py3Dmol code that shows the C-alpha trace and the ligand (Angstrom):
import py3Dmol

protein = """\
ATOM      1  CA  MET A   1       0.000   0.000   0.000  1.00  0.00           C
ATOM      2  CA  SER A   2       1.490   3.319  -1.074  1.00  0.00           C
ATOM      3  CA  ASP A   3       0.710   6.997  -0.618  1.00  0.00           C
ATOM      4  CA  ASN A   4      -1.162   7.039  -3.939  1.00  0.00           C
ATOM      5  CA  LYS A   5      -4.724   7.867  -2.998  1.00  0.00           C
ATOM      6  CA  ASN A   6      -6.035   6.286  -6.204  1.00  0.00           C
ATOM      7  CA  GLU A   7      -4.357   2.982  -5.473  1.00  0.00           C
ATOM      8  CA  LYS A   8      -6.709  -0.004  -5.145  1.00  0.00           C
ATOM      9  CA  ILE A   9      -5.998  -2.843  -2.756  1.00  0.00           C
ATOM     10  CA  ILE A  10      -7.424  -6.309  -3.418  1.00  0.00           C
ATOM     11  CA  ILE A  11      -7.181  -8.855  -0.603  1.00  0.00           C
ATOM     12  CA  ALA A  12      -7.678 -12.610  -0.937  1.00  0.00           C
ATOM     13  CA  ASN A  13      -8.930 -14.356   2.201  1.00  0.00           C
ATOM     14  CA  TRP A  14      -8.426 -18.115   1.873  1.00  0.00           C
ATOM     15  CA  LYS A  15      -9.955 -18.653   5.333  1.00  0.00           C
ATOM     16  CA  MET A  16      -9.623 -22.290   6.526  1.00  0.00           C
ATOM     17  CA  LYS A  17     -10.731 -23.594   3.144  1.00  0.00           C
ATOM     18  CA  LEU A  18      -7.434 -25.208   2.113  1.00  0.00           C
ATOM     19  CA  GLY A  19      -4.977 -27.560   3.749  1.00  0.00           C
ATOM     20  CA  PHE A  20      -1.228 -26.939   3.748  1.00  0.00           C
ATOM     21  CA  GLY A  21      -0.504 -28.643   0.400  1.00  0.00           C
ATOM     22  CA  ASP A  22      -3.415 -27.002  -1.412  1.00  0.00           C
ATOM     23  CA  SER A  23      -2.479 -23.571  -0.024  1.00  0.00           C
ATOM     24  CA  VAL A  24       1.046 -23.918  -1.427  1.00  0.00           C
ATOM     25  CA  LYS A  25      -0.403 -25.133  -4.747  1.00  0.00           C
ATOM     26  CA  LEU A  26      -2.720 -22.134  -4.946  1.00  0.00           C
ATOM     27  CA  ALA A  27       0.164 -19.805  -4.046  1.00  0.00           C
ATOM     28  CA  LYS A  28       2.167 -21.232  -6.992  1.00  0.00           C
ATOM     29  CA  ASP A  29      -0.828 -20.647  -9.222  1.00  0.00           C
ATOM     30  CA  PHE A  30      -1.069 -17.056  -7.952  1.00  0.00           C
ATOM     31  CA  SER A  31       2.630 -16.588  -8.597  1.00  0.00           C
ATOM     32  CA  ASP A  32       2.286 -17.821 -12.223  1.00  0.00           C
ATOM     33  CA  LYS A  33      -0.918 -15.980 -13.031  1.00  0.00           C
ATOM     34  CA  PHE A  34       0.155 -12.716 -11.407  1.00  0.00           C
ATOM     35  CA  ALA A  35       3.690 -12.749 -12.861  1.00  0.00           C
ATOM     36  CA  ASP A  36       2.633 -10.262 -15.555  1.00  0.00           C
ATOM     37  CA  PHE A  37       0.281  -8.283 -13.367  1.00  0.00           C
ATOM     38  CA  LYS A  38       2.135  -5.012 -13.134  1.00  0.00           C
ATOM     39  CA  GLU A  39      -0.526  -2.403 -12.475  1.00  0.00           C
ATOM     40  CA  GLU A  40       1.263   0.129 -10.339  1.00  0.00           C
ATOM     41  CA  SER A  41      -1.905   1.518  -8.865  1.00  0.00           C
ATOM     42  CA  LYS A  42      -3.018  -1.869  -7.494  1.00  0.00           C
ATOM     43  CA  THR A  43      -1.777  -3.866  -4.532  1.00  0.00           C
ATOM     44  CA  VAL A  44      -2.706  -7.542  -4.295  1.00  0.00           C
ATOM     45  CA  VAL A  45      -2.576  -9.385  -0.967  1.00  0.00           C
ATOM     46  CA  ALA A  46      -3.131 -13.076  -0.200  1.00  0.00           C
ATOM     47  CA  CYS A  47      -4.053 -14.245   3.307  1.00  0.00           C
ATOM     48  CA  PRO A  48      -3.488 -18.010   3.617  1.00  0.00           C
ATOM     49  CA  SER A  49      -3.921 -20.149   6.716  1.00  0.00           C
ATOM     50  CA  LEU A  50      -1.414 -19.642   9.503  1.00  0.00           C
ATOM     51  CA  VAL A  51       0.363 -22.989   9.098  1.00  0.00           C
ATOM     52  CA  SER A  52       0.992 -22.411   5.405  1.00  0.00           C
ATOM     53  CA  LEU A  53       2.266 -18.812   5.665  1.00  0.00           C
ATOM     54  CA  SER A  54       6.014 -19.563   5.617  1.00  0.00           C
ATOM     55  CA  GLU A  55       5.827 -21.947   2.698  1.00  0.00           C
ATOM     56  CA  VAL A  56       3.366 -19.772   0.786  1.00  0.00           C
ATOM     57  CA  LYS A  57       5.751 -16.852   1.158  1.00  0.00           C
ATOM     58  CA  LYS A  58       8.465 -18.838  -0.627  1.00  0.00           C
ATOM     59  CA  VAL A  59       6.351 -19.381  -3.736  1.00  0.00           C
ATOM     60  CA  LEU A  60       4.052 -16.359  -3.843  1.00  0.00           C
ATOM     61  CA  GLY A  61       6.154 -14.244  -6.176  1.00  0.00           C
ATOM     62  CA  ASP A  62       6.812 -10.517  -6.099  1.00  0.00           C
ATOM     63  CA  ASN A  63       3.460  -9.257  -7.318  1.00  0.00           C
ATOM     64  CA  VAL A  64       1.414 -10.587  -4.422  1.00  0.00           C
ATOM     65  CA  LYS A  65       1.987  -9.460  -0.848  1.00  0.00           C
ATOM     66  CA  MET A  66       1.286 -11.744   2.071  1.00  0.00           C
ATOM     67  CA  GLY A  67      -1.177 -11.198   4.890  1.00  0.00           C
ATOM     68  CA  ALA A  68      -2.294 -13.236   7.903  1.00  0.00           C
ATOM     69  CA  GLN A  69      -5.870 -13.906   8.974  1.00  0.00           C
ATOM     70  CA  ASN A  70      -5.382 -13.150  12.655  1.00  0.00           C
ATOM     71  CA  VAL A  71      -2.935 -11.813  15.235  1.00  0.00           C
ATOM     72  CA  PHE A  72      -2.734 -11.363  19.037  1.00  0.00           C
ATOM     73  CA  TRP A  73      -2.610  -8.042  20.923  1.00  0.00           C
ATOM     74  CA  GLU A  74       0.665  -8.770  22.713  1.00  0.00           C
ATOM     75  CA  VAL A  75       4.014  -9.334  21.051  1.00  0.00           C
ATOM     76  CA  GLN A  76       5.337 -11.962  23.468  1.00  0.00           C
ATOM     77  CA  GLY A  77       4.383 -13.920  26.581  1.00  0.00           C
ATOM     78  CA  SER A  78       2.314 -16.721  28.033  1.00  0.00           C
ATOM     79  CA  TYR A  79      -0.466 -16.738  25.450  1.00  0.00           C
ATOM     80  CA  THR A  80      -0.794 -20.345  24.379  1.00  0.00           C
ATOM     81  CA  GLY A  81      -1.844 -20.771  20.788  1.00  0.00           C
ATOM     82  CA  GLU A  82      -1.703 -17.099  19.915  1.00  0.00           C
ATOM     83  CA  ILE A  83       0.229 -15.347  17.136  1.00  0.00           C
ATOM     84  CA  SER A  84       2.696 -12.544  17.726  1.00  0.00           C
ATOM     85  CA  PRO A  85       2.783  -9.658  15.240  1.00  0.00           C
ATOM     86  CA  ASN A  86       6.579  -9.898  15.363  1.00  0.00           C
ATOM     87  CA  SER A  87       6.522 -13.523  14.188  1.00  0.00           C
ATOM     88  CA  LEU A  88       4.235 -12.597  11.306  1.00  0.00           C
ATOM     89  CA  GLU A  89       6.655  -9.908  10.239  1.00  0.00           C
ATOM     90  CA  GLU A  90       9.587 -12.285  10.565  1.00  0.00           C
ATOM     91  CA  ILE A  91       8.105 -14.643   7.999  1.00  0.00           C
ATOM     92  CA  GLY A  92       7.285 -11.882   5.532  1.00  0.00           C
ATOM     93  CA  CYS A  93       3.722 -10.800   6.254  1.00  0.00           C
ATOM     94  CA  LYS A  94       2.859  -7.211   5.437  1.00  0.00           C
ATOM     95  CA  TYR A  95      -0.840  -7.214   6.298  1.00  0.00           C
ATOM     96  CA  VAL A  96      -3.115  -8.825   8.847  1.00  0.00           C
ATOM     97  CA  ILE A  97      -6.891  -9.174   8.975  1.00  0.00           C
ATOM     98  CA  VAL A  98      -8.267  -8.092  12.354  1.00  0.00           C
ATOM     99  CA  GLY A  99     -11.746  -8.937  13.659  1.00  0.00           C
ATOM    100  CA  HIS A 100     -13.167 -10.819  10.700  1.00  0.00           C
ATOM    101  CA  SER A 101     -16.877 -11.452  11.328  1.00  0.00           C
ATOM    102  CA  GLU A 102     -16.239 -15.215  11.379  1.00  0.00           C
ATOM    103  CA  ARG A 103     -13.931 -14.681  14.362  1.00  0.00           C
ATOM    104  CA  ARG A 104     -16.444 -12.323  15.960  1.00  0.00           C
ATOM    105  CA  LYS A 105     -19.090 -15.030  15.601  1.00  0.00           C
ATOM    106  CA  HIS A 106     -17.237 -18.264  16.372  1.00  0.00           C
ATOM    107  CA  LEU A 107     -14.557 -17.015  18.787  1.00  0.00           C
ATOM    108  CA  LEU A 108     -16.477 -14.150  20.332  1.00  0.00           C
ATOM    109  CA  GLU A 109     -13.816 -11.675  19.300  1.00  0.00           C
ATOM    110  CA  ASN A 110     -15.171  -8.261  20.208  1.00  0.00           C
ATOM    111  CA  TYR A 111     -14.293  -4.664  19.386  1.00  0.00           C
ATOM    112  CA  ALA A 112     -12.370  -4.183  22.637  1.00  0.00           C
ATOM    113  CA  MET A 113     -10.025  -6.960  21.488  1.00  0.00           C
ATOM    114  CA  ILE A 114      -9.941  -5.570  17.970  1.00  0.00           C
ATOM    115  CA  HIS A 115      -8.992  -2.180  19.400  1.00  0.00           C
ATOM    116  CA  GLN A 116      -6.115  -3.714  21.384  1.00  0.00           C
ATOM    117  CA  LYS A 117      -4.891  -5.552  18.321  1.00  0.00           C
ATOM    118  CA  VAL A 118      -4.892  -2.433  16.155  1.00  0.00           C
ATOM    119  CA  LYS A 119      -3.056  -0.452  18.835  1.00  0.00           C
ATOM    120  CA  THR A 120      -0.354  -3.112  19.190  1.00  0.00           C
ATOM    121  CA  LEU A 121       0.052  -3.491  15.435  1.00  0.00           C
ATOM    122  CA  LEU A 122       0.537   0.233  14.986  1.00  0.00           C
ATOM    123  CA  SER A 123       2.846   0.712  17.959  1.00  0.00           C
ATOM    124  CA  SER A 124       4.953  -2.465  17.771  1.00  0.00           C
ATOM    125  CA  SER A 125       5.058  -3.546  14.146  1.00  0.00           C
ATOM    126  CA  LYS A 126       4.955  -2.397  10.545  1.00  0.00           C
ATOM    127  CA  LEU A 127       2.074  -4.720   9.736  1.00  0.00           C
ATOM    128  CA  ILE A 128      -0.896  -3.030   8.108  1.00  0.00           C
ATOM    129  CA  PRO A 129      -4.149  -3.895   9.915  1.00  0.00           C
ATOM    130  CA  ILE A 130      -7.193  -4.772   7.816  1.00  0.00           C
ATOM    131  CA  VAL A 131      -9.941  -3.955  10.304  1.00  0.00           C
ATOM    132  CA  CYS A 132     -13.308  -5.590   9.600  1.00  0.00           C
ATOM    133  CA  ILE A 133     -16.617  -3.930  10.307  1.00  0.00           C
ATOM    134  CA  GLY A 134     -20.120  -4.627   9.036  1.00  0.00           C
ATOM    135  CA  GLU A 135     -23.726  -4.918  10.082  1.00  0.00           C
ATOM    136  CA  GLU A 136     -25.843  -8.053  10.571  1.00  0.00           C
ATOM    137  CA  ALA A 137     -28.950  -8.663   8.435  1.00  0.00           C
ATOM    138  CA  ASP A 138     -31.210  -7.539  11.324  1.00  0.00           C
ATOM    139  CA  ASP A 139     -29.371  -4.223  11.702  1.00  0.00           C
ATOM    140  CA  ARG A 140     -30.042  -3.560   8.053  1.00  0.00           C
ATOM    141  CA  LYS A 141     -33.711  -4.534   8.240  1.00  0.00           C
ATOM    142  CA  THR A 142     -34.283  -2.275  11.242  1.00  0.00           C
ATOM    143  CA  ASP A 143     -32.370   0.654   9.775  1.00  0.00           C
ATOM    144  CA  ARG A 144     -29.621   0.544  12.395  1.00  0.00           C
ATOM    145  CA  ARG A 145     -26.789   0.056   9.917  1.00  0.00           C
ATOM    146  CA  ASP A 146     -25.344   3.566  10.071  1.00  0.00           C
ATOM    147  CA  TYR A 147     -25.281   3.514  13.855  1.00  0.00           C
ATOM    148  CA  VAL A 148     -23.711   0.031  13.934  1.00  0.00           C
ATOM    149  CA  LEU A 149     -20.959   1.007  11.506  1.00  0.00           C
ATOM    150  CA  MET A 150     -20.122   4.248  13.298  1.00  0.00           C
ATOM    151  CA  ASN A 151     -20.106   2.454  16.619  1.00  0.00           C
ATOM    152  CA  GLN A 152     -17.808  -0.306  15.387  1.00  0.00           C
ATOM    153  CA  ILE A 153     -15.394   2.250  13.945  1.00  0.00           C
ATOM    154  CA  GLN A 154     -15.430   4.190  17.185  1.00  0.00           C
ATOM    155  CA  GLN A 155     -14.784   1.080  19.293  1.00  0.00           C
ATOM    156  CA  ALA A 156     -12.068  -0.286  17.020  1.00  0.00           C
ATOM    157  CA  LEU A 157     -10.201   2.934  16.299  1.00  0.00           C
ATOM    158  CA  GLY A 158     -11.209   5.519  18.902  1.00  0.00           C
ATOM    159  CA  GLY A 159      -8.140   7.004  20.575  1.00  0.00           C
ATOM    160  CA  VAL A 160      -5.733   5.252  18.211  1.00  0.00           C
ATOM    161  CA  ASN A 161      -2.877   7.434  16.996  1.00  0.00           C
ATOM    162  CA  ILE A 162      -2.292   7.262  13.273  1.00  0.00           C
ATOM    163  CA  GLY A 163       0.259   9.412  11.568  1.00  0.00           C
ATOM    164  CA  GLY A 164       3.413   9.496   9.467  1.00  0.00           C
ATOM    165  CA  ASP A 165       3.490   6.638   7.003  1.00  0.00           C
ATOM    166  CA  GLN A 166       1.292   4.289   9.056  1.00  0.00           C
ATOM    167  CA  LYS A 167      -1.441   2.701   6.967  1.00  0.00           C
ATOM    168  CA  ILE A 168      -4.699   1.085   7.892  1.00  0.00           C
ATOM    169  CA  VAL A 169      -7.357  -0.678   5.841  1.00  0.00           C
ATOM    170  CA  VAL A 170     -10.985  -0.686   6.949  1.00  0.00           C
ATOM    171  CA  ALA A 171     -12.912  -3.564   5.360  1.00  0.00           C
ATOM    172  CA  TYR A 172     -16.648  -2.984   5.165  1.00  0.00           C
ATOM    173  CA  GLU A 173     -18.142  -6.456   5.142  1.00  0.00           C
ATOM    174  CA  PRO A 174     -21.903  -6.669   5.677  1.00  0.00           C
ATOM    175  CA  VAL A 175     -22.103  -9.940   7.614  1.00  0.00           C
ATOM    176  CA  TRP A 176     -25.159 -11.114   5.679  1.00  0.00           C
ATOM    177  CA  ALA A 177     -23.339 -10.709   2.356  1.00  0.00           C
ATOM    178  CA  ILE A 178     -20.269 -12.790   3.238  1.00  0.00           C
ATOM    179  CA  GLY A 179     -20.337 -16.177   1.537  1.00  0.00           C
ATOM    180  CA  SER A 180     -24.020 -15.693   0.668  1.00  0.00           C
ATOM    181  CA  GLY A 181     -23.656 -15.337  -3.090  1.00  0.00           C
ATOM    182  CA  THR A 182     -25.438 -11.972  -2.840  1.00  0.00           C
ATOM    183  CA  ALA A 183     -23.182  -8.942  -2.965  1.00  0.00           C
ATOM    184  CA  LEU A 184     -24.288  -5.548  -1.764  1.00  0.00           C
ATOM    185  CA  ASP A 185     -26.187  -3.427  -4.222  1.00  0.00           C
ATOM    186  CA  PRO A 186     -23.771  -0.774  -5.647  1.00  0.00           C
ATOM    187  CA  GLU A 187     -25.941   2.144  -4.518  1.00  0.00           C
ATOM    188  CA  GLU A 188     -26.061   0.774  -0.988  1.00  0.00           C
ATOM    189  CA  ALA A 189     -22.311   0.141  -1.066  1.00  0.00           C
ATOM    190  CA  LYS A 190     -21.751   3.719  -2.138  1.00  0.00           C
ATOM    191  CA  TYR A 191     -23.897   5.002   0.704  1.00  0.00           C
ATOM    192  CA  ALA A 192     -22.292   2.802   3.372  1.00  0.00           C
ATOM    193  CA  HIS A 193     -18.786   3.737   2.257  1.00  0.00           C
ATOM    194  CA  LYS A 194     -19.723   7.410   2.445  1.00  0.00           C
ATOM    195  CA  ILE A 195     -20.899   6.889   6.052  1.00  0.00           C
ATOM    196  CA  ILE A 196     -17.667   5.097   6.932  1.00  0.00           C
ATOM    197  CA  ARG A 197     -15.520   7.802   5.384  1.00  0.00           C
ATOM    198  CA  LEU A 198     -17.436  10.542   7.170  1.00  0.00           C
ATOM    199  CA  ALA A 199     -17.018   8.730  10.496  1.00  0.00           C
ATOM    200  CA  LEU A 200     -13.276   8.359   9.868  1.00  0.00           C
ATOM    201  CA  ASN A 201     -12.968  11.997   8.797  1.00  0.00           C
ATOM    202  CA  ASP A 202     -14.690  12.991  11.995  1.00  0.00           C
ATOM    203  CA  MET A 203     -12.267  10.984  14.112  1.00  0.00           C
ATOM    204  CA  PHE A 204      -8.967  11.543  12.304  1.00  0.00           C
ATOM    205  CA  GLY A 205      -9.483  14.508   9.971  1.00  0.00           C
ATOM    206  CA  MET A 206      -9.772  14.366   6.195  1.00  0.00           C
ATOM    207  CA  LYS A 207      -6.057  14.715   5.488  1.00  0.00           C
ATOM    208  CA  VAL A 208      -5.093  11.735   7.650  1.00  0.00           C
ATOM    209  CA  VAL A 209      -7.912   9.636   6.196  1.00  0.00           C
ATOM    210  CA  GLU A 210      -6.797  10.431   2.635  1.00  0.00           C
ATOM    211  CA  ALA A 211      -3.148   9.711   3.351  1.00  0.00           C
ATOM    212  CA  ASN A 212      -3.320   6.790   5.772  1.00  0.00           C
ATOM    213  CA  PHE A 213      -6.574   4.909   5.205  1.00  0.00           C
ATOM    214  CA  LYS A 214      -8.128   2.676   2.575  1.00  0.00           C
ATOM    215  CA  VAL A 215     -11.735   1.538   2.815  1.00  0.00           C
ATOM    216  CA  VAL A 216     -12.517  -1.669   0.937  1.00  0.00           C
ATOM    217  CA  TYR A 217     -15.699  -3.679   0.374  1.00  0.00           C
ATOM    218  CA  GLY A 218     -16.095  -7.416   1.050  1.00  0.00           C
ATOM    219  CA  GLY A 219     -19.001  -9.808   0.570  1.00  0.00           C
ATOM    220  CA  SER A 220     -19.609 -12.232  -2.323  1.00  0.00           C
ATOM    221  CA  VAL A 221     -17.517 -10.344  -4.890  1.00  0.00           C
ATOM    222  CA  THR A 222     -16.909 -12.314  -8.100  1.00  0.00           C
ATOM    223  CA  SER A 223     -15.574 -11.535 -11.579  1.00  0.00           C
ATOM    224  CA  GLU A 224     -19.234 -11.191 -12.637  1.00  0.00           C
ATOM    225  CA  ASN A 225     -20.160  -8.409 -10.221  1.00  0.00           C
ATOM    226  CA  VAL A 226     -16.785  -6.707  -9.701  1.00  0.00           C
ATOM    227  CA  LYS A 227     -17.580  -4.010 -12.263  1.00  0.00           C
ATOM    228  CA  ASN A 228     -20.395  -2.830  -9.961  1.00  0.00           C
ATOM    229  CA  PHE A 229     -17.743  -1.733  -7.481  1.00  0.00           C
ATOM    230  CA  SER A 230     -14.993  -0.539  -9.789  1.00  0.00           C
ATOM    231  CA  ASP A 231     -15.992   3.070 -10.285  1.00  0.00           C
ATOM    232  CA  LEU A 232     -17.612   3.762  -6.953  1.00  0.00           C
ATOM    233  CA  GLU A 233     -16.315   6.783  -5.158  1.00  0.00           C
ATOM    234  CA  ASP A 234     -14.960   5.981  -1.678  1.00  0.00           C
ATOM    235  CA  ILE A 235     -14.287   2.286  -2.447  1.00  0.00           C
ATOM    236  CA  ASP A 236     -10.549   1.705  -2.463  1.00  0.00           C
ATOM    237  CA  GLY A 237     -10.570  -2.001  -3.115  1.00  0.00           C
ATOM    238  CA  LEU A 238     -12.003  -5.373  -2.186  1.00  0.00           C
ATOM    239  CA  LEU A 239     -11.734  -8.204   0.307  1.00  0.00           C
ATOM    240  CA  VAL A 240     -12.538 -11.448  -1.482  1.00  0.00           C
ATOM    241  CA  GLY A 241     -13.209 -14.849   0.090  1.00  0.00           C
ATOM    242  CA  GLY A 242     -14.656 -17.648  -2.051  1.00  0.00           C
ATOM    243  CA  ALA A 243     -13.683 -16.171  -5.408  1.00  0.00           C
ATOM    244  CA  SER A 244     -10.045 -15.868  -4.338  1.00  0.00           C
ATOM    245  CA  LEU A 245      -9.612 -19.657  -4.201  1.00  0.00           C
ATOM    246  CA  ASP A 246      -9.263 -19.741  -7.975  1.00  0.00           C
ATOM    247  CA  ALA A 247      -6.265 -17.817  -9.323  1.00  0.00           C
ATOM    248  CA  ASP A 248      -7.869 -17.096 -12.734  1.00  0.00           C
ATOM    249  CA  GLU A 249     -11.071 -15.827 -11.163  1.00  0.00           C
ATOM    250  CA  PHE A 250      -9.171 -13.679  -8.666  1.00  0.00           C
ATOM    251  CA  LEU A 251      -6.938 -12.274 -11.413  1.00  0.00           C
ATOM    252  CA  LYS A 252     -10.057 -11.231 -13.351  1.00  0.00           C
ATOM    253  CA  ILE A 253     -11.336  -9.459 -10.245  1.00  0.00           C
ATOM    254  CA  CYS A 254      -8.020  -7.661  -9.781  1.00  0.00           C
ATOM    255  CA  LYS A 255      -7.946  -6.580 -13.407  1.00  0.00           C
ATOM    256  CA  ASN A 256     -11.487  -5.273 -13.310  1.00  0.00           C
ATOM    257  CA  ILE A 257     -11.580  -3.281 -10.113  1.00  0.00           C
TER     258      ILE A 257
END
"""
ligand_1 = """\
10
LIG
C -14.634 -12.757 3.399
O -14.277 -13.844 3.781
O -14.232 -11.751 3.999
C -15.523 -12.639 2.233
C -15.807 -11.458 1.777
O -15.974 -13.821 1.707
P -16.830 -13.997 0.350
O -16.136 -13.212 -0.736
O -16.801 -15.472 0.073
O -18.191 -13.474 0.607
"""
view = py3Dmol.view(width=600, height=400)
view.addModel(protein, "pdb")
view.setStyle({"model": 0}, {"cartoon": {"style": "trace"}})
view.addModel(ligand_1, "xyz")
view.setStyle({"model": 1}, {"stick": {}})
view.zoomTo()
view.show()
């Protein structure tokens, strides 16, 4: 991620969909297919499973950066099973997803934890946090979406110091759209991204938001619907789950955003 405010960032989240061998295979495929992908204004990131990170890094190639799917809020200590930001950096990660809705649901990760993680990442590492927010289907039905989004942003990032060349990605992922096969309607996406940007501007000031933040959309993006998101103001990229498990499909998405 650079200082170019027109740069798009496209993140592949392989979740826990692939074993070790298949993750390395897919990384090789990414490396081949993305070898000629030299669009300067686009950054591509792949987030494989934790156990495959080191090996994936060896085969990923130069055009795809590596990210992790989770991290802990301390850098060292008695935290059995947890992942230090320092270790992620050591093996070549540049990005890390924080507070994905699947972790919020299955592991009860909450915004207090997400806040701690972001703070530690910014103060103790050079990793770029990809902070996930997004409303549930019920919030949308009952017109609470704007409040939910602003509240999540406030809890995750309130009081966090961001300056200099520190970068942060906010991923707007409506929970109901993830893995559902139904992406957000472009008009609604445009509106939600406007709300998010206004909330960030309010907290950090427009200049900092322009220079240090990217806001991306995630939820059932495919090569078929990617064009819906490509020209939308305030959308700086995409977080892609299912469709990132096929290198050709993901390349099409990256070319068309
Ligand atoms: C995700 O995992 O963050 C995601 C957006 O998944 P999908 O593209 O499959 O909806």
